[in-house]
C-alpha positions as CSV (number, residue, x, y, z in Angstrom):
1,X,167.8,278.2,181.5
2,X,164.2,279.1,180.6
3,X,163.0,282.7,181.1
4,X,159.3,282.0,180.5
5,X,156.9,279.8,182.4
6,X,155.5,278.2,179.2
7,X,158.7,276.4,178.2
8,X,159.8,272.9,179.1
9,X,161.6,269.8,177.8
10,X,160.0,266.6,176.6
11,X,161.1,263.0,176.6
12,X,162.9,263.6,173.2
13,X,165.0,266.3,174.9
14,X,163.2,268.8,172.7
15,X,162.2,272.3,173.8
16,X,158.4,272.6,174.2
17,X,156.4,275.8,174.1
18,X,153.0,275.2,175.7
19,X,152.3,271.7,174.6
20,X,154.1,272.0,171.2
21,X,157.4,270.4,170.3
22,X,159.5,273.2,168.8
23,X,161.5,270.9,166.6
24,X,158.4,269.6,165.1
25,X,157.1,273.2,164.6
26,X,160.4,274.0,162.8
27,X,160.1,270.9,160.6
28,X,156.5,271.7,159.7
29,X,156.6,275.4,159.1
30,X,160.3,276.0,158.3
31,X,162.7,278.5,159.8
32,X,163.1,281.3,160.7
33,X,159.8,281.0,162.5
34,X,158.1,283.2,165.1
35,X,156.0,281.2,167.5
36,X,153.4,282.8,169.8
37,X,151.9,280.9,172.8
38,X,148.4,282.2,172.6
39,X,147.5,280.7,176.0
40,X,150.2,282.6,177.8
41,X,149.4,285.8,175.8
42,X,145.8,285.5,177.0
43,X,146.8,284.7,180.6
44,X,148.9,287.9,180.7
45,X,146.0,290.0,179.4
46,X,143.9,288.6,182.2
47,X,146.5,289.3,184.9
48,X,146.5,293.0,184.0
49,X,142.7,293.2,183.6
50,X,142.1,291.6,187.0
51,X,144.6,293.9,188.6
52,X,142.9,297.1,187.2
53,X,139.6,295.8,188.4
54,X,140.9,295.0,191.9
55,X,143.0,298.1,192.6
56,X,140.9,300.7,190.8
57,X,137.5,299.1,191.5
58,X,137.0,298.6,187.8
59,X,137.6,302.3,187.1
60,X,140.3,301.7,184.5
61,X,141.2,300.0,181.2
62,X,144.3,298.1,180.1
63,X,145.5,299.1,176.7
64,X,147.5,296.6,174.7
65,X,150.4,298.4,172.9
66,X,150.1,297.2,169.3
67,X,153.6,298.4,168.5
68,X,154.9,295.4,170.4
69,X,153.2,292.9,168.1
70,X,150.3,293.8,165.8
71,X,148.4,291.6,163.3
72,X,144.7,290.8,162.9
73,X,144.9,287.7,165.1
74,X,146.5,289.5,168.0
75,X,143.9,292.3,167.7
76,X,141.1,289.7,167.9
77,X,142.7,288.0,171.0
78,X,143.1,291.4,172.8
79,X,139.4,292.3,172.0
80,X,138.2,288.9,173.2
81,X,140.1,289.4,176.5
82,X,138.3,292.7,177.1
83,X,141.3,295.0,176.7
84,X,141.6,298.2,174.8
85,X,144.5,299.0,172.5
86,X,146.8,301.8,171.6
87,X,148.0,302.3,168.0
88,X,150.8,304.5,166.8
89,X,150.3,304.6,163.1
90,X,147.6,304.5,160.4
91,X,148.8,300.9,159.6
92,X,148.2,299.7,163.1
93,X,144.8,301.5,163.2
94,X,143.8,300.0,159.8
95,X,144.8,296.5,161.1
96,X,142.6,297.0,164.1
97,X,139.7,298.2,162.0
98,X,140.0,295.2,159.6
99,X,140.1,292.8,162.7
100,X,136.8,294.3,163.9
101,X,138.4,295.8,167.0
102,X,136.0,298.1,168.9
103,X,136.9,301.7,168.0
104,X,135.7,303.0,171.3
105,X,138.6,301.2,172.9
106,X,141.3,302.6,170.6
107,X,143.8,305.3,171.7
108,X,145.9,306.8,168.9
109,X,149.5,307.8,169.9
110,X,152.5,309.2,168.0
111,X,154.7,312.3,167.9
112,X,154.0,313.2,164.2
113,X,150.7,311.8,163.0
114,X,150.1,312.7,159.4
115,X,146.9,314.5,158.3
116,X,145.8,311.3,156.6
117,X,146.3,309.3,159.8
118,X,144.4,311.9,161.9
119,X,141.6,311.9,159.3
120,X,141.3,308.1,159.5
121,X,141.3,308.2,163.3
122,X,138.5,310.8,163.5
123,X,136.5,309.2,160.8
124,X,136.8,305.8,162.4
125,X,135.6,307.0,165.7
126,X,138.6,306.2,167.9
127,X,138.1,306.7,171.6
128,X,140.9,309.2,172.0
129,X,143.7,310.8,170.1
130,X,146.7,311.4,172.3
131,X,147.9,314.8,171.0
132,X,151.6,315.3,171.0
133,X,152.0,319.0,170.0
134,X,150.2,322.2,168.8
135,X,150.5,321.1,165.2
136,X,148.5,318.0,165.9
137,X,146.0,319.8,168.0
138,X,145.2,322.0,165.0
139,X,144.9,319.1,162.7
140,X,142.7,317.1,165.0
141,X,140.4,320.0,165.5
142,X,140.1,320.6,161.7
143,X,139.4,316.9,161.0
144,X,136.7,316.8,163.7
145,X,135.1,319.9,162.3
146,X,135.2,318.3,158.8
147,X,133.2,315.3,160.1
148,X,130.9,317.4,162.3
149,X,132.1,315.8,165.6
150,X,133.9,316.7,168.8
151,X,137.0,314.5,169.2
152,X,138.0,313.5,172.7
153,X,141.8,314.0,173.1
154,X,144.5,313.5,175.7
155,X,147.8,315.2,175.8
156,X,151.2,313.4,176.1
157,X,153.0,315.0,179.0
158,X,156.7,314.7,179.8
159,X,156.8,314.4,183.6
160,X,160.5,315.0,183.8
161,X,161.4,311.5,185.0
162,X,164.5,309.6,183.9
163,X,163.7,305.9,184.2
164,X,167.4,304.8,183.8
165,X,166.9,302.7,180.7
166,X,168.7,302.7,177.4
167,X,169.0,306.2,175.9
168,X,166.8,305.2,173.0
169,X,163.9,304.0,175.1
170,X,163.8,306.8,177.7
171,X,160.8,309.0,177.0
172,X,159.8,310.8,180.2
173,X,162.6,313.4,180.5
174,X,162.4,316.9,178.9
175,X,164.9,316.0,176.2
176,X,162.6,313.7,174.3
177,X,160.9,313.9,170.9
178,X,157.6,312.9,172.6
179,X,155.0,315.2,174.2
180,X,155.0,318.6,175.9
181,X,157.0,319.3,179.1
182,X,155.9,320.4,182.5
183,X,159.1,322.2,183.5
184,X,158.8,325.0,180.9
185,X,155.0,325.4,181.0
186,X,154.3,323.8,177.6
187,X,151.9,321.3,179.0
188,X,149.7,323.9,180.8
189,X,149.7,326.2,177.8
190,X,148.6,323.5,175.3
191,X,145.7,322.4,177.6
192,X,144.6,326.1,178.0
193,X,144.8,326.5,174.2
194,X,142.8,323.4,173.5
195,X,139.9,324.6,175.7
196,X,139.3,327.4,173.2
197,X,138.8,324.9,170.3
198,X,135.3,323.9,169.4
199,X,135.8,320.4,167.9
200,X,138.1,318.8,170.6
201,X,137.5,318.1,174.2
202,X,140.4,317.6,176.6
203,X,139.5,314.4,178.4
204,X,142.8,313.2,179.8
205,X,146.6,313.3,180.0
206,X,149.2,310.7,179.3
207,X,152.8,310.0,180.2
208,X,155.3,307.2,179.4
209,X,158.7,307.2,181.1
210,X,160.5,304.5,179.3
211,X,160.7,300.7,178.6
212,X,162.1,297.6,180.3
213,X,161.9,299.1,183.8
214,X,162.4,296.9,186.8
215,X,161.7,299.5,189.6
216,X,158.3,300.5,190.9
217,X,159.4,303.9,192.2
218,X,159.6,305.7,188.8
219,X,156.0,304.8,188.0
220,X,154.9,306.0,191.4
221,X,156.8,309.2,191.0
222,X,155.3,309.8,187.5
223,X,151.8,309.2,188.9
224,X,152.4,311.7,191.7
225,X,153.6,314.3,189.2
226,X,150.8,313.8,186.8
227,X,148.2,314.0,189.6
228,X,149.7,317.4,190.7
229,X,149.3,318.6,187.1
230,X,145.7,317.4,187.0
231,X,145.2,319.4,190.2
232,X,146.8,322.5,188.7
233,X,144.6,322.3,185.6
234,X,141.5,322.1,187.8
235,X,142.5,325.0,190.1
236,X,143.7,327.4,187.4
237,X,141.5,326.5,184.4
238,X,138.5,324.9,186.0
239,X,138.9,321.8,183.9
240,X,138.4,318.4,185.6
241,X,140.7,315.9,183.8
242,X,138.8,312.6,183.8
243,X,141.4,310.2,182.5
244,X,145.0,309.5,183.3
245,X,147.1,307.2,181.1
246,X,150.3,306.1,182.9
247,X,151.8,304.3,180.0
248,X,153.8,301.1,180.4
249,X,157.4,300.0,180.2
250,X,157.3,297.2,182.8
251,X,160.4,295.0,182.4
252,X,160.3,291.3,181.4
253,X,162.8,288.5,181.8
254,X,165.1,288.2,178.8
255,X,167.9,286.5,180.7
256,X,168.4,285.0,184.1
257,X,169.9,288.3,185.2
258,X,166.6,290.1,184.8
259,X,164.4,290.2,187.9
260,X,161.0,291.7,186.9
261,X,158.4,292.6,189.5
262,X,155.0,290.8,189.3
263,X,152.8,292.7,186.9
264,X,150.0,293.3,189.4
265,X,152.4,294.8,191.9
266,X,153.0,297.8,189.6
267,X,149.3,298.6,189.5
268,X,148.8,298.0,193.2
269,X,151.5,300.4,194.3
270,X,150.6,303.1,191.7
271,X,147.0,302.9,192.7
272,X,147.9,303.8,196.2
273,X,149.8,306.9,195.0
274,X,147.0,308.0,192.7
275,X,144.3,307.7,195.4
276,X,146.4,309.6,197.9
277,X,147.4,312.3,195.4
278,X,143.7,312.8,194.3
279,X,142.8,313.7,197.9
280,X,145.8,316.0,198.2
281,X,145.1,317.8,195.0
282,X,141.3,318.1,195.5
283,X,140.4,316.1,192.4
284,X,138.5,312.9,191.8
285,X,140.4,309.7,191.2
286,X,140.7,309.6,187.4
287,X,139.9,306.7,185.1
288,X,143.2,304.9,184.8
289,X,144.7,303.6,181.6
290,X,147.9,301.5,181.3
291,X,149.8,300.2,178.3
292,X,151.8,297.0,179.2
293,X,152.3,295.8,175.6
294,X,155.8,294.2,175.9
295,X,155.1,292.5,179.2
296,X,151.9,290.9,177.8
297,X,153.4,289.5,174.6
298,X,157.2,289.2,174.8
299,X,157.3,286.2,177.2
300,X,154.8,284.4,175.0
301,X,157.0,284.4,171.9
302,X,160.1,282.6,170.7
303,X,161.9,282.5,167.4
304,X,163.2,279.3,165.8
305,X,166.3,279.2,163.5
306,X,168.3,276.5,161.8
307,X,172.1,276.5,162.4
308,X,174.2,276.8,159.2
309,X,177.8,277.7,158.9
310,X,180.1,277.5,161.9
311,X,183.5,279.2,162.1
312,X,185.8,278.5,165.0
313,X,188.5,281.2,164.8
314,X,191.2,279.9,167.1
315,X,191.9,282.2,170.1
316,X,189.4,284.7,168.8
317,X,185.8,283.5,168.8
318,X,183.4,280.9,167.5
319,X,180.7,282.1,165.1
320,X,177.5,280.1,164.7
321,X,175.4,281.4,161.9
322,X,171.6,281.0,161.6
323,X,169.1,281.5,158.8
324,X,167.8,284.8,160.2
325,X,169.3,287.8,161.9
326,X,168.8,291.5,162.1
327,X,166.1,291.4,159.5
328,X,163.8,289.4,161.9
329,X,165.4,290.7,165.2
330,X,167.1,294.1,165.0
331,X,167.1,294.7,168.7
332,X,170.7,293.6,169.2
333,X,172.1,295.9,166.6
334,X,169.9,298.7,167.8
335,X,170.2,298.4,171.6
336,X,172.6,295.6,172.3
337,X,169.6,293.7,173.7
338,X,170.5,290.5,175.5
339,X,168.6,287.2,175.0
340,X,168.6,283.6,176.1
341,X,168.9,280.9,173.5
342,X,168.4,277.1,173.6
343,X,169.4,274.3,171.3
344,X,165.8,273.2,170.8
345,X,166.7,269.7,169.6
346,X,168.9,268.9,172.6
347,X,167.4,271.3,175.1
348,X,168.6,269.9,178.4
349,X,172.2,269.4,177.3
350,X,175.0,271.1,179.3
351,X,176.0,274.7,178.4
352,X,179.7,274.2,177.6
353,X,181.0,276.5,174.9
354,X,181.1,280.3,174.3
355,X,179.7,281.3,170.9
356,X,178.5,284.3,169.0
357,X,175.3,283.7,167.1
358,X,175.4,285.6,163.8
359,X,172.7,286.4,161.3
360,X,172.9,285.9,157.6
361,X,172.6,289.6,156.6
362,X,175.5,291.3,154.9
363,X,176.5,293.4,158.0
364,X,179.3,292.6,160.4
365,X,177.1,293.9,163.2
366,X,174.3,291.4,162.4
367,X,174.5,289.4,165.6
368,X,171.8,287.9,167.8
369,X,173.9,286.7,170.8
370,X,177.5,287.7,171.4
371,X,180.0,285.6,173.5
372,X,177.3,283.6,175.2
373,X,177.6,280.2,176.9
374,X,175.6,277.7,174.9
375,X,175.2,274.0,174.4
376,X,177.4,272.6,171.7
377,X,175.8,273.5,168.4
378,X,176.1,271.7,165.1
379,X,175.0,272.4,161.5
380,X,171.3,271.6,161.2
381,X,170.4,272.2,164.9
382,X,167.3,274.1,165.7
383,X,168.1,277.2,167.8
384,X,165.4,278.8,169.9
385,X,165.8,282.4,171.0
386,X,163.4,283.1,173.9
387,X,161.2,286.0,174.8
388,X,160.9,287.4,171.3
389,X,157.1,288.0,171.3
390,X,157.6,291.8,171.3
391,X,159.5,294.1,168.9
392,X,160.8,291.3,166.7
393,X,158.1,290.7,164.0
394,X,156.9,294.3,164.5
395,X,160.4,295.7,163.8
396,X,161.3,293.2,161.1
397,X,162.5,294.3,157.7
398,X,163.3,293.1,154.2
399,X,166.9,294.1,154.4
400,X,169.0,292.3,151.8
401,X,165.6,291.4,150.2
402,X,165.0,288.7,152.8
403,X,161.4,287.7,153.2
404,X,160.0,288.1,156.7
405,X,159.2,284.9,158.7
406,X,155.7,283.7,159.4
407,X,154.0,283.8,162.9
408,X,152.5,280.5,164.2
409,X,150.2,280.7,167.1
410,X,150.0,277.7,169.4
411,X,147.2,276.9,171.8
412,X,146.5,273.7,173.7
413,X,148.8,271.6,171.5
414,X,147.4,273.0,168.2
415,X,149.3,275.3,165.8
416,X,148.1,277.6,163.1
417,X,149.6,280.3,160.9
418,X,148.4,283.8,161.8
419,X,150.9,285.6,159.5
420,X,152.1,283.9,156.4
421,X,155.7,283.6,155.4
422,X,156.6,286.2,152.8
423,X,157.7,285.0,149.3
424,X,160.0,286.5,146.7
425,X,156.9,287.5,144.8
426,X,155.8,289.5,147.9
427,X,159.1,291.3,147.8
428,X,158.6,292.6,144.3
429,X,154.8,293.1,144.5
430,X,155.1,296.9,144.6
431,X,158.1,297.3,142.3
432,X,157.5,299.2,139.0
433,X,159.8,297.8,136.3
């Protein structure tokens, strides 16, 4: 029933996250409500950090992917756990700056960074800008010249690997909006071009093959391909590429059908490939970076809703409506993403009826779960949707002018608001009458 290790049921038959009764959280903070188990969030940070230290002898850095969940509190937690971070927008970078995150551990990604974003990144002293294309290369060089500095950069490379995930989250094949390809020579050409620029230094290469991947082999293959490219750059251009960012995309358990590999196993197997390939290509083992954003934070989060209208359409389906929907979790309508849900106020009851959980937005496709076996639900029940720590708050919107929910972080039985619930006044704050 439960897909995360931090969930249990107490003597009241209520779902518990960490040491916190979810029904009491819903009563205190209202619904919809994002809940983040900070203790599990920190634990997952440490698992990756320890794996990098073990299998790369400390010659690496785990980067938390801020796009999964970004607020000032998560930035502070990640910094305290000794991880770096990647950002993909000026807004994520600004949040990290305001949270006091060390800029020498920030890597700035994106396929179309604006001139203002590039300016902010260079001015702020980010560790590396991951350059996606020639346009960005020119803009980064110009910004670095403006500030009288030399900006370390990496290039995003498409290694030509299909990770067999949803079409929208496959990013390693040649037909992708991200990066430059190996097959047609783009990658080699842009590295050669960058070596002629005075205000950038090519310090590394990056790849990312997709998301929610349950197989180790694609990561090993990507590492092998990237190491060959590093060898080619050294032999033909005389450039020793010092850093290799192998991205992320490790799968997590959303439902009982998902069977993720232990996080450290990814790093262990890939490290073997990297070390072997370094010898074969006559290069040093590079400094390794990885970006396991979803797998760090997704299992640590849940979303709580209150059940409202119920419609049992005979011989068709039973709709159970909740007070949230695609505005706080758009992943079903985007990807058909599957989730596990629990009636939080009678959590251990038998799963006995098939229902479709619908959101409140004015869209027929606004669903959270479709034709799923659930406990019997009644108006007023608290419904918990599990493993929503990643890509729920960060993708939330104000569609239908619905305020976004707050985030409450729980730790050792204590709960605190880390993102406030939006109000109607927040919705009109930037309107010009």
